[in-house]
ROPA-534160 format. One record per residue (C-alpha): residue number from 1; x, y, z. Coordinates in pm, whole numbers. Example, Ala and Ser with C-alpha at 12.3 -4.5 7.8 and 13.67 -1.06 7.14 Angstrom:
2
resi, X, Y, Z
1, 1230, -450, 780
2, 1367, -106, 714
This chain:
413
resi, X, Y, Z
1, 0, 0, 0
2, 155, 338, -97
3, 262, 569, 185
4, 19, 841, 280
5, 71, 1174, 107
6, 16, 1472, 343
7, -50, 1697, 44
8, -284, 1460, -139
9, -519, 1415, 160
10, -653, 1775, 178
11, -659, 1789, -201
12, -874, 1477, -210
13, -1099, 1625, 57
14, -1156, 1940, -151
15, -1232, 1727, -456
16, -1493, 1529, -264
17, -1658, 1851, -142
18, -1663, 1982, -497
19, -1820, 1660, -624
20, -2079, 1685, -345
21, -2160, 2039, -463
22, -2209, 1916, -820
23, -2434, 1629, -707
24, -2635, 1853, -473
25, -2686, 2101, -756
26, -2818, 1824, -979
27, -3073, 1734, -710
28, -3177, 2096, -650
29, -3230, 2159, -1022
30, -3439, 1841, -1046
31, -3658, 1965, -761
32, -3687, 2313, -915
33, -3772, 2191, -1264
34, -3929, 1854, -1192
35, -4293, 1942, -1139
36, -4304, 2014, -765
37, -4644, 2151, -656
38, -4658, 2528, -624
39, -4964, 2727, -528
40, -5080, 2954, -806
41, -4851, 2806, -1071
42, -4994, 2731, -1413
43, -5193, 2404, -1397
44, -5087, 2374, -1032
45, -4732, 2269, -1118
46, -4398, 2421, -1201
47, -4359, 2369, -1572
48, -4029, 2225, -1689
49, -3784, 2450, -1869
50, -3898, 2515, -2225
51, -3590, 2338, -2366
52, -3675, 2029, -2168
53, -4037, 2038, -2284
54, -3906, 2042, -2642
55, -3681, 1743, -2577
56, -3956, 1539, -2409
57, -4204, 1597, -2690
58, -3962, 1526, -2975
59, -3979, 1147, -2973
60, -4357, 1149, -2996
61, -4342, 1371, -3304
62, -4071, 1154, -3461
63, -4259, 828, -3404
64, -4582, 980, -3537
65, -4411, 1112, -3851
66, -4487, 1475, -3766
67, -4247, 1754, -3861
68, -4001, 1778, -3570
69, -3911, 2134, -3667
70, -4261, 2280, -3689
71, -4400, 2498, -3407
72, -4616, 2327, -3143
73, -4731, 2619, -2926
74, -4964, 2399, -2722
75, -4661, 2200, -2601
76, -4372, 2449, -2592
77, -4238, 2780, -2719
78, -3955, 2811, -2970
79, -3862, 2522, -3201
80, -3684, 2188, -3195
81, -3340, 2229, -3359
82, -3165, 1898, -3293
83, -3131, 1588, -3510
84, -3392, 1314, -3547
85, -3138, 1082, -3383
86, -3132, 1299, -3072
87, -3512, 1276, -3054
88, -3485, 896, -3060
89, -3207, 881, -2801
90, -3402, 1106, -2566
91, -3697, 862, -2565
92, -3592, 672, -2248
93, -3571, 998, -2054
94, -3899, 1123, -2199
95, -4072, 807, -2074
96, -3975, 877, -1711
97, -4182, 1091, -1474
98, -4084, 1454, -1502
99, -3879, 1470, -1182
100, -3677, 1159, -1266
101, -3639, 1276, -1624
102, -3492, 1612, -1521
103, -3273, 1441, -1261
104, -3134, 1189, -1512
105, -3074, 1455, -1781
106, -2895, 1690, -1541
107, -2684, 1406, -1403
108, -2595, 1282, -1752
109, -2475, 1624, -1866
110, -2295, 1732, -1551
111, -2133, 1410, -1436
112, -2014, 1327, -1787
113, -1844, 1667, -1796
114, -1687, 1595, -1455
115, -1561, 1258, -1579
116, -1434, 1398, -1909
117, -1234, 1678, -1746
118, -1091, 1423, -1503
119, -979, 1209, -1798
120, -803, 1497, -1969
121, -618, 1634, -1663
122, -444, 1491, -1358
123, -635, 1505, -1032
124, -505, 1835, -896
125, -550, 2029, -1219
126, -890, 1876, -1293
127, -1019, 1973, -948
128, -926, 2337, -1005
129, -1069, 2331, -1357
130, -1398, 2182, -1239
131, -1423, 2450, -971
132, -1379, 2719, -1237
133, -1643, 2555, -1458
134, -1904, 2499, -1186
135, -2118, 2812, -1230
136, -2145, 2758, -1605
137, -2231, 2391, -1557
138, -2503, 2494, -1312
139, -2642, 2752, -1555
140, -2656, 2495, -1834
141, -2840, 2257, -1599
142, -3092, 2523, -1498
143, -3177, 2577, -1863
144, -3187, 2199, -1932
145, -2929, 2257, -2205
146, -2704, 1997, -2368
147, -2391, 2214, -2374
148, -2214, 2029, -2091
149, -2280, 1703, -2274
150, -2134, 1846, -2595
151, -1823, 1967, -2411
152, -1783, 1624, -2250
153, -1809, 1442, -2583
154, -1539, 1662, -2736
155, -1313, 1596, -2437
156, -1375, 1221, -2468
157, -1285, 1243, -2837
158, -958, 1414, -2747
159, -873, 1149, -2486
160, -954, 868, -2729
161, -732, 1019, -2998
162, -446, 1061, -2751
163, -479, 690, -2669
164, -498, 593, -3039
165, -858, 475, -3005
166, -993, 609, -3330
167, -1332, 439, -3318
168, -1407, 588, -2976
169, -1304, 933, -3096
170, -1513, 903, -3412
171, -1814, 790, -3208
172, -1779, 1079, -2962
173, -1757, 1342, -3237
174, -2043, 1186, -3432
175, -2261, 1173, -3121
176, -2186, 1540, -3050
177, -2276, 1628, -3407
178, -2611, 1453, -3366
179, -2677, 1667, -3058
180, -2565, 2003, -3198
181, -2419, 2026, -3546
182, -2115, 2239, -3456
183, -1917, 1966, -3267
184, -1823, 1832, -3610
185, -1546, 2093, -3591
186, -1376, 1859, -3341
187, -1257, 1662, -3645
188, -968, 1910, -3641
189, -839, 1728, -3331
190, -763, 1425, -3549
191, -531, 1615, -3783
192, -215, 1585, -3565
193, -260, 1208, -3535
194, -152, 938, -3781
195, -385, 722, -3991
196, -617, 1012, -4071
197, -771, 835, -4370
198, -872, 542, -4150
199, -1022, 785, -3899
200, -1221, 958, -4174
201, -1370, 624, -4283
202, -1456, 532, -3925
203, -1623, 868, -3870
204, -1823, 837, -4192
205, -1939, 489, -4091
206, -2045, 594, -3742
207, -2223, 901, -3877
208, -2412, 691, -4131
209, -2523, 453, -3856
210, -2640, 736, -3631
211, -2820, 913, -3914
212, -3008, 592, -3995
213, -3083, 501, -3631
214, -3434, 659, -3627
215, -3539, 397, -3885
216, -3608, 185, -3578
217, -3927, 387, -3526
218, -4003, 559, -3857
219, -4003, 489, -4230
220, -3722, 582, -4471
221, -3945, 837, -4646
222, -4048, 1000, -4318
223, -3687, 1009, -4198
224, -3570, 1168, -4524
225, -3838, 1434, -4477
226, -3719, 1499, -4120
227, -3362, 1557, -4238
228, -3490, 1785, -4513
229, -3684, 1990, -4255
230, -3380, 1996, -4026
231, -3165, 2132, -4309
232, -3417, 2405, -4378
233, -3420, 2499, -4009
234, -3037, 2516, -3998
235, -3033, 2726, -4316
236, -3279, 2975, -4167
237, -3087, 2990, -3840
238, -2762, 3062, -4024
239, -2888, 3416, -4077
240, -2948, 3480, -3706
241, -2805, 3813, -3591
242, -2824, 3775, -3212
243, -3101, 4029, -3160
244, -3055, 4362, -2985
245, -3099, 4500, -2639
246, -3227, 4192, -2460
247, -3176, 3829, -2380
248, -3158, 3544, -2624
249, -2874, 3481, -2864
250, -2526, 3615, -2798
251, -2418, 3572, -3157
252, -2044, 3548, -3092
253, -1787, 3769, -3261
254, -2035, 3847, -3537
255, -2271, 4019, -3294
256, -1982, 4207, -3132
257, -1897, 4357, -3470
258, -2258, 4465, -3512
259, -2274, 4619, -3165
260, -1942, 4804, -3162
261, -1884, 4885, -3530
262, -2242, 4907, -3656
263, -2172, 4672, -3947
264, -2433, 4432, -4079
265, -2228, 4162, -4245
266, -2363, 3809, -4276
267, -2227, 3555, -4030
268, -2035, 3329, -4265
269, -1739, 3557, -4364
270, -1651, 3616, -3997
271, -1697, 3246, -3918
272, -1477, 3155, -4213
273, -1204, 3393, -4093
274, -1227, 3245, -3743
275, -1199, 2893, -3882
276, -890, 2986, -4082
277, -727, 3137, -3772
278, -819, 2825, -3571
279, -656, 2592, -3825
280, -348, 2805, -3899
281, -133, 2642, -3627
282, -208, 2299, -3773
283, -116, 2417, -4123
284, 193, 2623, -4035
285, 343, 2411, -3757
286, 320, 2043, -3855
287, 642, 1986, -3661
288, 453, 2064, -3339
289, 196, 1789, -3394
290, 400, 1543, -3188
291, 392, 1772, -2884
292, 115, 1673, -2637
293, 119, 2030, -2504
294, 42, 2164, -2853
295, -247, 1919, -2895
296, -393, 2005, -2554
297, -378, 2378, -2630
298, -546, 2306, -2963
299, -831, 2136, -2775
300, -873, 2440, -2551
301, -875, 2676, -2848
302, -1135, 2465, -3025
303, -1370, 2470, -2724
304, -1360, 2850, -2707
305, -1390, 2884, -3086
306, -1711, 2677, -3085
307, -1883, 2946, -2876
308, -1737, 3274, -2997
309, -1794, 3193, -3365
310, -2135, 3035, -3312
311, -2418, 3257, -3433
312, -2660, 3056, -3215
313, -2459, 3084, -2891
314, -2662, 3163, -2579
315, -2567, 3227, -2218
316, -2569, 2854, -2127
317, -2340, 2783, -2425
318, -2049, 2939, -2239
319, -1989, 2626, -2033
320, -1811, 2496, -2346
321, -1585, 2801, -2371
322, -1517, 2811, -1997
323, -1419, 2443, -2007
324, -1154, 2529, -2265
325, -1037, 2832, -2068
326, -1019, 2639, -1740
327, -820, 2351, -1891
328, -584, 2597, -2062
329, -527, 2786, -1739
330, -453, 2489, -1514
331, -251, 2293, -1772
332, -14, 2574, -1870
333, 253, 2755, -1664
334, 125, 3042, -1452
335, 169, 3395, -1583
336, 27, 3735, -1501
337, -146, 3748, -1840
338, -310, 3409, -1798
339, -425, 3493, -1446
340, -570, 3831, -1546
341, -757, 3681, -1841
342, -908, 3401, -1633
343, -1019, 3647, -1362
344, -1179, 3863, -1632
345, -1355, 3557, -1777
346, -1489, 3455, -1435
347, -1616, 3807, -1369
348, -1778, 3873, -1707
349, -1885, 3520, -1804
350, -1965, 3332, -1484
351, -2049, 3595, -1222
352, -2229, 3842, -1448
353, -2542, 3623, -1460
354, -2561, 3562, -1085
355, -2730, 3760, -812
356, -2391, 3911, -726
357, -2425, 4136, -1029
358, -2703, 4397, -988
359, -2994, 4336, -1222
360, -2972, 4695, -1345
361, -2616, 4629, -1465
362, -2726, 4310, -1637
363, -3011, 4485, -1819
364, -2819, 4799, -1910
365, -2468, 4666, -1980
366, -2398, 4293, -1973
367, -2686, 4165, -2186
368, -2723, 4446, -2445
369, -2348, 4451, -2514
370, -2310, 4071, -2492
371, -2005, 4120, -2269
372, -1959, 3748, -2205
373, -1810, 3712, -2550
374, -1531, 3967, -2498
375, -1308, 3787, -2241
376, -1348, 3463, -2435
377, -1226, 3636, -2753
378, -926, 3781, -2567
379, -833, 3442, -2423
380, -875, 3277, -2762
381, -645, 3527, -2932
382, -376, 3458, -2671
383, -427, 3084, -2719
384, -387, 3119, -3094
385, -83, 3340, -3050
386, 79, 3073, -2834
387, -9, 2797, -3079
388, 140, 2999, -3365
389, 450, 3087, -3165
390, 372, 3459, -3185
391, 306, 3495, -2811
392, 607, 3367, -2612
393, 531, 3081, -2379
394, 717, 2837, -2161
395, 648, 2471, -2240
396, 406, 2293, -2012
397, 585, 2097, -1745
398, 473, 1760, -1877
399, 702, 1563, -1650
400, 545, 1720, -1342
401, 196, 1654, -1480
402, 282, 1290, -1547
403, 424, 1252, -1197
404, 112, 1401, -1043
405, -103, 1173, -1256
406, 87, 866, -1137
407, 60, 977, -773
408, -313, 1036, -814
409, -366, 692, -962
410, -162, 532, -684
411, -366, 715, -420
412, -687, 582, -571
413, -556, 226, -604
């Protein structure tokens, strides 16, 4: 039995308290959103979050051959925007009573994110990263969003690629794409690894299987119609401009340009420019592909990119960006710049939507100007500068990380 570590014991204690906080939050959200009786509430019950109502109704529409992407104002507001496969996969949760359904969905999203971060980082770093992510994970839970799940799937894909498990990585990226279309960008994580053609074939095969999966409950003609309707919905949403002066979409960098410069460009040129900047380190520095530090930083950059160049990004979407920022911060050497940027991100992204921030500030400043996007853009530019070698950086102390990982595994043995 390994000797006791006087440093590891308090660290393990803090990790257990943090896990308890995550689990308690899952339970509280389930109680809040799970149909507990409230006097005076509509129909005598707290209604579930609108997103969750959409998810629960989707399988019924799919099985009945109804247009998943049409409005159903008697059941929910807004529209369903996920794949037919997601509607099928949500069926087991939709069959549960509301409280258990909310509980299972919140636990799936949040605990998978916990597990994924713990797979990417050694114990000490992952504990700090999960603490930094907590408020965003809670916000995503409260809105019954799938963003934590998407972040977890991308992290699992990264871990699988690092361990040369291409099928697992392909399955994780394909599953994320079936939840929200933008995780397909995680294919960039496969570029630094060998046997890319084999990976492409595996990904195509898994995607084909997932696309066809709803044939278990619907006909080929009906499924083809669903994908046609989904494409039309995505095409209409591609012109979203983030709105003005209120809640709703944040709209990423594109909306920032509209707010601050008064321009009215379409989304795609800015998104194309962001994609080029994202991929430049892979194109210009193939010699760095063998460096695990480079690949980890590329993962962090991708997670932030997926939010700040997403025209459909909302406040709960920022759990994806904050996951990238938190991993980048704890896995790279400390610096004044890194520390200042992370503090700014916590203040403007995580704390700005809490009761700590006066509601008048939220209404007059944070929401109209979409300030959450700004620190994420600043962090992303520094990340890209480091990946390109423009911003000086010290290499990550991989030996120390490996030693900590081994000690953590021994402590848990």
